Each structure stands twice: as structure tokens, then as C-alpha cells.
C-alpha positions in Angstrom: -7.2 14.5 14.4 -6.7 11.3 11.9 -9.7 8.7 12.2 -10.4 5.4 10.9 -13.5 3.4 10.2 -12.7 -0.3 11.2 -16.5 -1.1 10.9 -15.2 -3.3 8.1 -17.4 -6.8 7.1 -15.1 -8.5 4.5 -17.6 -11.4 3.7 -14.8 -13.3 2.3 -15.0 -14.8 -1.0 -18.3 -12.6 -2.1 -18.7 -9.8 -4.2 -19.7 -6.7 -3.0 -20.3 -3.9 -5.6 -19.3 -0.5 -4.7 -20.2 1.4 -7.4 -21.1 1.2 -11.4 -17.9 0.0 -12.2 -16.0 -1.6 -9.0 -16.7 -4.7 -7.2 -14.5 -6.2 -4.5 -13.7 -9.2 -3.3 -11.5 -9.9 0.3 -9.2 -12.6 0.3 -9.2 -14.3 3.8 -5.7 -13.3 4.8 -6.5 -11.0 8.0 -3.4 -10.8 9.9 -1.7 -7.5 11.7 -0.7 -5.9 8.5 -3.5 -6.6 6.5 -6.6 -5.7 8.4 -9.5 -8.4 7.2 -7.8 -8.9 4.3 -6.6 -8.0 0.5 -9.4 -6.6 -1.1 -9.0 -7.2 -4.9 -10.8 -4.9 -7.6 -12.8 -5.7 -10.4 -13.1 -2.6 -12.9 -15.7 -2.4 -15.6 -19.5 -2.5 -16.0 -21.0 -5.1 -14.0 -23.7 -6.6 -16.8 -22.3 -6.7 -20.2 -19.5 -8.8 -21.8 -16.6 -6.2 -22.4 -13.2 -7.2 -20.8 -12.8 -6.4 -16.8 -9.7 -5.0 -15.5 -8.5 -6.4 -12.1 -6.4 -4.3 -9.2 -4.7 -6.3 -6.8 -5.5 -10.2 -7.1 -3.8 -10.8 -3.9 -2.6 -13.8 -2.2 -2.0 -17.4 -3.9 -4.6 -19.1 -1.9 -7.1 -21.3 -3.7 -10.2 -19.9 -2.3 -9.4 -16.5 -3.5 -9.0 -17.5 -6.8 -11.4 -20.1 -6.6 -13.7 -16.9 -5.6 -12.6 -14.4 -8.0 -13.0 -17.5 -11.3 -16.4 -18.0 -10.3 -17.1 -14.6 -10.2 -15.8 -13.4 -13.3 -17.8 -16.6 -14.9 -16.0 -16.5 -17.9 -15.9 -12.9 -18.5 -13.4 -11.5 -20.3 -10.5 -9.9 -18.4 -7.8 -8.1 -20.5 -5.7 -6.1 -17.8 -4.3 -7.3 -14.6 -2.6 -4.1 -12.8 -0.5 -4.4 -9.4 0.0 -1.6 -7.0 3.1 -3.1 -5.6 4.9 -6.8 -4.8 4.5 -7.5 -1.3 3.0 -11.0 -0.7 -0.9 -10.1 0.3 -0.9 -8.3 -3.6 0.7 -9.8 -6.4 1.5 -13.5 -5.7 -2.4 -14.3 -7.3 -1.1 -12.1 -10.6 0.4 -15.2 -12.4 -2.1 -17.8 -11.5 -4.3 -15.2 -12.6 -3.4 -14.9 -15.6 -3.1 -18.1 -16.3 -7.2 -18.6 -15.9 -7.6 -15.2 -18.1 -4.7 -14.8 -20.4 -4.8 -11.1 -19.2 -1.3 -9.4 -19.5 -0.1 -8.2 -15.9 0.7 -3.9 -15.4 3.0 -2.8 -12.7 5.5 -0.4 -12.2 9.3 -1.7 -13.0 10.6 -3.5 -9.7 13.9 -3.7 -11.2 15.4 -0.7 -9.1 14.3 -2.3 -5.6 16.5 -2.0 -3.0 17.3 -5.3 -1.4 19.0 -6.1 1.8 20.1 -9.3 4.2 18.6 -8.5 7.0 15.2 -10.1 6.2 13.5 -6.9 6.5 11.8 -7.9 2.8 10.4 -11.5 4.1 7.2 -9.9 2.6 8.6 -8.9 -0.9 7.2 -10.9 -3.8 10.9 -11.3 -5.3 9.6 -13.5 -8.5 7.4 -11.1 -9.5 7.2 -9.5 -12.8 5.0 -7.7 -14.7 4.2 -8.2 -18.9 4.2 -4.2 -19.0 6.1 -1.7 -17.2 3.5 1.2 -16.4 5.4 4.7 -16.0 3.6 7.5 -13.8 1.1 9.7 -15.4 0.5 6.4 -18.6 -3.0 5.6 -19.3 -4.7 2.8 -20.0 -8.2 2.6 -21.6 -10.5 -0.1 -21.5 -14.0 -0.8 -22.9 -15.7 1.6 -20.6 -13.0 2.5 -18.2 -9.6 4.8 -18.0 -7.2 3.8 -15.4 -4.2 5.8 -15.0 -0.7 5.2 -12.9 -0.1 7.1 -10.3 3.4 6.5 -9.3 3.8 7.0 -5.0 7.2 5.6 -3.9 7.1 5.4 -0.5 5.1 2.1 1.3 8.2 0.2 -1.5 10.0 1.9 -4.7 7.8 0.4 -6.5 4.2 1.5 -5.5 1.4 2.0 -8.1 -2.1 4.1 -7.4 -4.3 3.6 -10.0 -6.7 6.4 -10.8 -10.2 5.4 -12.3 -11.1 8.6 -14.7 -14.7 7.8 -15.3 -15.3 8.0 -11.1 -12.6 10.5 -10.0 -11.5 7.3 -8.1 -8.2 6.1 -6.9 -7.3 2.8 -5.9 -4.9 3.7 -3.3 -3.1 0.3 -2.3 -1.3 0.2 0.7 0.3 4.2 0.0 -3.4 5.4 2.1 -4.8 2.1 3.8 -8.6 2.5 5.6 -8.0 1.4 8.6 -4.5 2.1 9.6 -1.4 4.3 8.6 0.6 2.6 6.2 3.6 0.3 7.2 7.7 2.4 5.7 10.6 -0.3 6.2 13.8 0.8 5.0 15.8 -0.3 2.4 12.9 -0.1 -0.1 10.8 2.0 2.2 11.7 5.0 2.4 10.0 7.9 4.8 10.7 11.8 2.3 9.3 9.5 -0.7 6.0 8.5 1.0 5.9 11.6 2.6 6.2 13.6 -1.0 3.8 10.7 -2.6 1.0 11.7 0.0 1.7 15.6 -1.1 1.2 14.8 -4.1 -1.9 13.4 -3.8 -3.3 16.6 -2.7 -3.3 18.6 -6.0 -5.6 15.4 -7.4 -9.1 16.0 -7.4 -10.0 12.2 -6.8 -13.0 12.0 -4.9 -12.7 8.5 -3.3 -10.2 5.7 -2.4 -10.2 2.3 -2.2 -7.8 0.6 -0.7 -6.6 -2.7 -0.9 -7.2 -3.0 3.2 -10.4 -1.6 4.8 -13.2 0.9 3.7 -13.5 3.3 1.1 -12.4 6.9 1.8 -14.5 8.9 0.9 -13.0 12.6 1.7 -9.9 11.6 0.8 -8.2 15.3 0.9 -9.0 15.5 4.8 -7.4 12.0 5.5 -4.5 12.3 3.3 -3.9 15.9 5.4 -4.2 13.9 8.5 -1.7 10.7 7.2 1.0 14.0 6.8 0.3 15.1 10.1 0.4 12.0 12.0 3.9 11.8 10.3 5.1 15.3 11.4 3.4 14.3 15.0 5.7 11.1 15.5 8.7 13.0 13.8 8.2 15.5 17.1 7.7 12.6 19.4 10.8 10.9 18.2 13.2 14.0 19.0 11.2 14.4 22.2 12.5 11.1 23.5 15.6 11.8 21.7 16.0 14.8 24.3 14.9 12.7 27.1 18.0 10.7 26.4 17.2 7.4 24.5 19.2 7.2 21.5 18.4 4.0 20.5 15.0 3.2 18.6 14.4 -0.1 20.8 14.5 2.6 23.6 12.3 5.1 21.5 9.7 2.6 20.5 9.4 1.2 24.0 8.3 4.7 25.5 6.7 6.0 21.7 4.7 2.8 21.5 3.7 2.2 25.0 0.4 1.0 24.4 0.9 -0.9 21.3 1.2 -4.6 21.9 4.6 -5.9 21.9 4.3 -8.2 18.8 4.0 -5.1 17.0 6.8 -3.1 18.6 9.5 -4.5 15.6 7.5 -3.2 12.5 7.1 -0.1 14.8 11.0 -0.1 14.9 11.2 -0.1 11.3 8.9 2.5 10.8 11.2 4.6 13.4 14.2 4.1 11.3 12.8 5.4 8.2 11.7 8.5 10.2 15.1 8.8 11.3 17.0 8.4 8.3 14.4 11.1 6.8 15.5 13.2 9.5 18.9 12.2 9.1 19.1 13.4 5.6 16.7 16.3 6.7 19.5 17.4 9.2 17.3 17.3 12.1 19.3 14.3 13.6 22.6 12.5 12.9 24.0 8.7 13.3 26.7 7.0 14.5 27.5 5.4 10.9 25.1 3.5 9.2 21.3 4.1 9.9 20.2 1.0 11.5 18.0 -0.2 14.4 20.9 -0.7 17.1 22.7 2.4 15.7 23.0 5.6 18.2 21.1 8.4 17.3 21.3 12.5 18.4 20.3 15.8 17.7 21.7 17.9 15.5 
């Protein structure tokens, strides 16, 4: 059974040392979708003068930027890495660049799919990296080596970052420590998300550092649990369709009966992502374009 560790102390604004090469500072932006807030990672030897890397600088909050600047204390930063351009991950990149002079690295955003139905309000649409990374690209720093791992699904441009020296993976929102990831069409795609999870199973990473939540020390078992959870969710969807629920709001009322109603709109986006994937794999059909209020039937 999939279990999340929610015993998390954010210690806002104060760096926490997680390994010889990794520190984390949590932004004070808690929400139903960020847990206690965005965890920004500082990578590189804690003692010394070699340039550092920063992963997911987070929201452009003055308090968070001040905490980062205070911790850096004039130390050079050579790279700013972004897992994806949601508003809790990328907006602080450019203000941090003004402070440090570091270049920004991320997967290309030009291929993102937007719609006019307000489902992507959480996107940082102004974000553009200085350097566009490809899957498998390796960046060498002074005492650290980062590999870009393209993991589309949560968003099409989502990257995880592997730290070779410690066999660790910064998993962004692809694998979170406190909850399952939200997959919301049009740019979120459940089929891609599941394939990206399978991709992680062939890697030898020994620990994950998600942007939200605690480190994950047994990542393979955890990822297998995420895949099983999604398969079980699809079985639930098939079951409620058999029982007569043909529209997503009706499915959500049944499947997420124990979840607070203010989270039901997000749950509806997740069910939509599942149904699009299930239609693509010929298990359900839709009476037109797949949307929240469309009618779905079994094939």
C-alpha cells in the first residue's frame, strides 16, 4: 500500500542539511497543492568557495529570496535548475538570477499545450530558460554532476535532476513525498506520467528529494506504489461507469467521497486525465471531445 510521510517540519527560511552536498530551504507558501511549501535545494559542498547550483528557487516571495540570499552569503551560484514552470517552482528564477548572475536551465517550454478554460492558471507562462536541456544531458559543476531526466506527465516539460555523486534524484512534482502528483490536461498527460514512472524503475537512484515533502529513501518501492495506485484508480473509474455514472462530476462524488469538496475540482482534472488515457488505450469512449462534462461509456 502506498504510504506518505507527512511528518514534515518546514523550518521556514532556515537551511536544513540533508547530505554532504545538499541543503534545503522551504518557502512559506503552504497550500493544498504544495504541502508545507516549496523546497528549494542548494547543491554543492557546504564548506568552500566552489560555485553552487540551485534547484527550484520557488515562488517570487521576498521572504524566500531573502532567505536564499542570506544563506548564500555572497557564495557564487553557477546554475539555476527548474523542474517545470508551475508558479510554485519557477517565478523566483529570474529574481535569483539578478542576485547571483547564474544562468537558468530547464526543458523547453515552447511545446506546452494551453487552453482557454482556465485550467493552467498555475503556469508561469512568462518563464523562459537561458539554456534548454535535453533528456540525458549532463552538466558538470565543481564537486557535483547533474543529469537531466525528462519525465513528462505532470507537465510536458517536467525534468527530474539526478545528482551522480550521491545517486540521488531531485524528483520535483513527478514524485512527491506527501501526496500523489496532480495530472491535469491539456499539458498534463496520464499516459506520459505513467510511462515516466516506469522510466524511473530502470534507474539506480538510491534516494529522491521531492520539491514538496520529505526525502524518499526507498524510491523503487515508492514508485511501484504510485503505479499501482493509478491502476487502482482506473479500476475505480471503470466500476463507477458500470454502475451508471457517465460524467466526471458524478464519478468524483463517488470516488472522492471522503475528500473535502474544495478539492473536487482538482480531482475532476485527475479523473479527466485518466479517462483520456483510458480512451487512448481503448477501454472507454467519449461522446466527442474529452472534457469534464462529457459523457463516458465503456467499450
